[in-house]
C-alpha positions as CSV (number, residue, x, y, z in Angstrom):
1,X,0.0,0.0,0.0
2,X,2.8,2.4,1.0
3,X,4.6,1.6,-2.3
4,X,1.5,2.5,-4.3
5,X,1.1,5.9,-2.5
6,X,4.8,6.6,-3.0
7,X,4.6,5.7,-6.6
8,X,1.5,7.9,-7.2
9,X,3.1,10.8,-5.3
10,X,6.3,10.5,-7.3
11,X,4.3,10.7,-10.5
12,X,2.3,13.7,-9.3
13,X,4.4,16.3,-11.1
14,X,4.4,14.3,-14.3
15,X,0.6,14.0,-14.4
16,X,0.1,17.7,-13.5
17,X,2.7,18.8,-16.1
18,X,1.1,16.6,-18.8
19,X,-2.4,17.8,-18.0
20,X,-1.3,21.4,-18.1
21,X,0.5,20.9,-21.4
22,X,-2.6,19.0,-22.8
23,X,-4.9,21.9,-21.8
24,X,-2.4,24.4,-23.3
25,X,-2.2,22.6,-26.6
26,X,-6.0,21.9,-26.9
27,X,-7.0,25.5,-26.1
28,X,-4.5,26.9,-28.5
29,X,-5.6,24.5,-31.2
30,X,-9.2,25.5,-30.6
31,X,-8.2,29.2,-30.8
32,X,-6.5,28.6,-34.2
33,X,-9.4,26.6,-35.5
34,X,-12.0,29.2,-34.4
35,X,-10.0,32.2,-35.5
36,X,-8.8,31.0,-38.9
37,X,-11.5,28.5,-40.0
38,X,-14.6,29.9,-38.5
39,X,-13.4,33.6,-38.4
40,X,-14.4,34.0,-34.7
41,X,-12.0,34.5,-31.8
42,X,-12.4,32.9,-28.4
43,X,-11.9,35.7,-25.8
44,X,-11.3,33.2,-23.0
45,X,-8.6,31.1,-24.8
46,X,-5.7,33.5,-24.2
47,X,-6.2,33.5,-20.5
48,X,-6.7,29.7,-20.2
49,X,-3.6,29.1,-22.3
50,X,-1.5,31.6,-20.2
51,X,-2.7,30.0,-17.0
52,X,-2.0,26.5,-18.3
53,X,1.5,27.6,-19.4
54,X,2.3,29.1,-16.0
55,X,1.2,25.9,-14.2
56,X,3.1,23.8,-16.8
57,X,6.4,25.8,-16.1
58,X,6.1,25.6,-12.3
59,X,5.2,21.9,-12.2
60,X,7.9,21.0,-14.7
61,X,10.5,22.8,-12.6
62,X,9.5,20.6,-9.7
63,X,9.6,17.5,-12.0
64,X,13.1,18.5,-13.2
65,X,14.2,18.8,-9.5
66,X,12.8,15.3,-8.8
67,X,14.6,13.8,-11.8
68,X,17.9,15.6,-11.2
69,X,17.6,17.4,-14.6
70,X,17.1,21.0,-13.3
71,X,19.7,23.4,-14.8
72,X,22.9,23.8,-12.8
73,X,26.2,25.5,-13.2
74,X,28.8,22.9,-12.3
75,X,32.0,24.3,-13.6
76,X,33.4,25.1,-10.1
77,X,32.2,22.0,-8.3
78,X,35.7,20.4,-8.5
79,X,37.3,23.4,-6.7
80,X,35.2,23.0,-3.6
81,X,36.9,21.2,-0.7
82,X,35.2,17.9,-0.4
83,X,34.5,17.7,-4.1
84,X,31.5,17.8,-6.3
85,X,29.3,16.0,-3.9
86,X,29.8,18.6,-1.1
87,X,29.5,21.4,-3.6
88,X,26.1,20.1,-4.9
89,X,25.0,19.7,-1.3
90,X,25.8,23.3,-0.5
91,X,24.2,24.5,-3.8
92,X,21.0,22.5,-2.9
93,X,20.9,24.1,0.6
94,X,21.0,27.5,-1.0
95,X,18.4,26.4,-3.5
96,X,16.2,25.1,-0.7
97,X,16.6,28.4,1.2
98,X,15.5,30.3,-2.0
99,X,12.5,28.0,-2.4
100,X,11.5,28.4,1.2
101,X,11.6,32.2,0.7
102,X,9.3,31.9,-2.3
103,X,6.9,29.6,-0.4
104,X,6.5,32.1,2.4
105,X,6.2,35.0,0.0
106,X,3.7,33.1,-2.1
107,X,1.6,32.2,0.9
108,X,1.6,35.8,2.0
109,X,0.6,36.8,-1.5
110,X,-2.3,34.3,-1.6
111,X,-3.5,35.5,1.8
112,X,-3.8,39.1,0.4
113,X,-5.3,37.8,-2.9
114,X,-8.0,35.8,-1.1
115,X,-8.7,38.8,1.2
116,X,-8.7,41.4,-1.7
117,X,-9.5,39.3,-4.8
118,X,-8.6,40.4,-8.3
119,X,-10.1,38.6,-11.3
120,X,-9.0,37.6,-14.7
121,X,-10.3,39.8,-17.5
122,X,-12.3,37.3,-19.6
123,X,-13.2,34.5,-17.2
124,X,-13.6,36.5,-14.0
125,X,-11.6,33.8,-12.4
126,X,-10.0,34.7,-9.1
127,X,-6.3,35.1,-9.9
128,X,-5.4,33.6,-6.5
129,X,-6.3,30.2,-7.9
130,X,-3.9,30.7,-10.7
131,X,-1.1,31.9,-8.4
132,X,-1.6,29.0,-5.9
133,X,0.8,27.0,-8.0
134,X,3.8,29.2,-6.9
135,X,4.1,28.1,-3.3
136,X,2.9,24.6,-4.1
137,X,5.6,24.0,-6.8
138,X,8.4,25.5,-4.7
139,X,7.4,23.4,-1.7
140,X,7.5,20.4,-4.0
141,X,10.9,21.4,-5.2
142,X,12.1,21.6,-1.6
143,X,10.8,18.1,-1.1
144,X,12.3,16.8,-4.4
145,X,15.8,18.4,-3.7
146,X,15.9,16.8,-0.3
147,X,14.7,13.5,-1.7
148,X,17.3,13.6,-4.4
149,X,20.1,14.4,-1.9
150,X,19.0,11.6,0.4
151,X,19.0,9.1,-2.5
152,X,22.5,10.4,-3.3
153,X,24.0,10.0,0.0
154,X,22.3,6.7,0.9
155,X,22.2,4.8,-2.4
156,X,24.8,6.7,-4.5
157,X,22.2,7.9,-7.0
158,X,23.8,11.0,-8.7
159,X,22.3,14.3,-7.8
160,X,22.6,15.4,-11.4
161,X,21.0,12.9,-13.7
162,X,23.4,11.4,-16.1
163,X,26.5,12.2,-14.0
164,X,28.9,9.7,-12.6
165,X,29.1,8.5,-9.0
166,X,31.2,11.5,-7.9
167,X,28.5,14.0,-8.9
């Protein structure tokens, strides 16, 4: 049972990213069809596609952190005392601190937005529901960074996907 829950949670970002991308592609395809075939624009399609894109980007960043494929600058990792492994641990600690700051700032932003709501132009959707992905994705990134580091130190899984044992 625990294995199934763990498997489902580990696939969370992939499912959400794919769903966001699917919505983005379908809405843009519908917009192109309606505009160029039927000669009528869909006022709501721009907002939906923009919101789906924002969700896709944030969830994909968390997915990249989970898989160890998030962009990194590793040119100086060999210069750090303790080697690349220690350098990546320090870099991840800084990344976690940044993500924690964004989570706190995102929660404060959402509190204000729920108290004083602003709405999207076409759909009149409360923008807080669009921005809720910011603290969620950064909290997921914290979890995935820690998870990747634990796997690295316990099982020798490289922090950066595709790197050797010393990464």
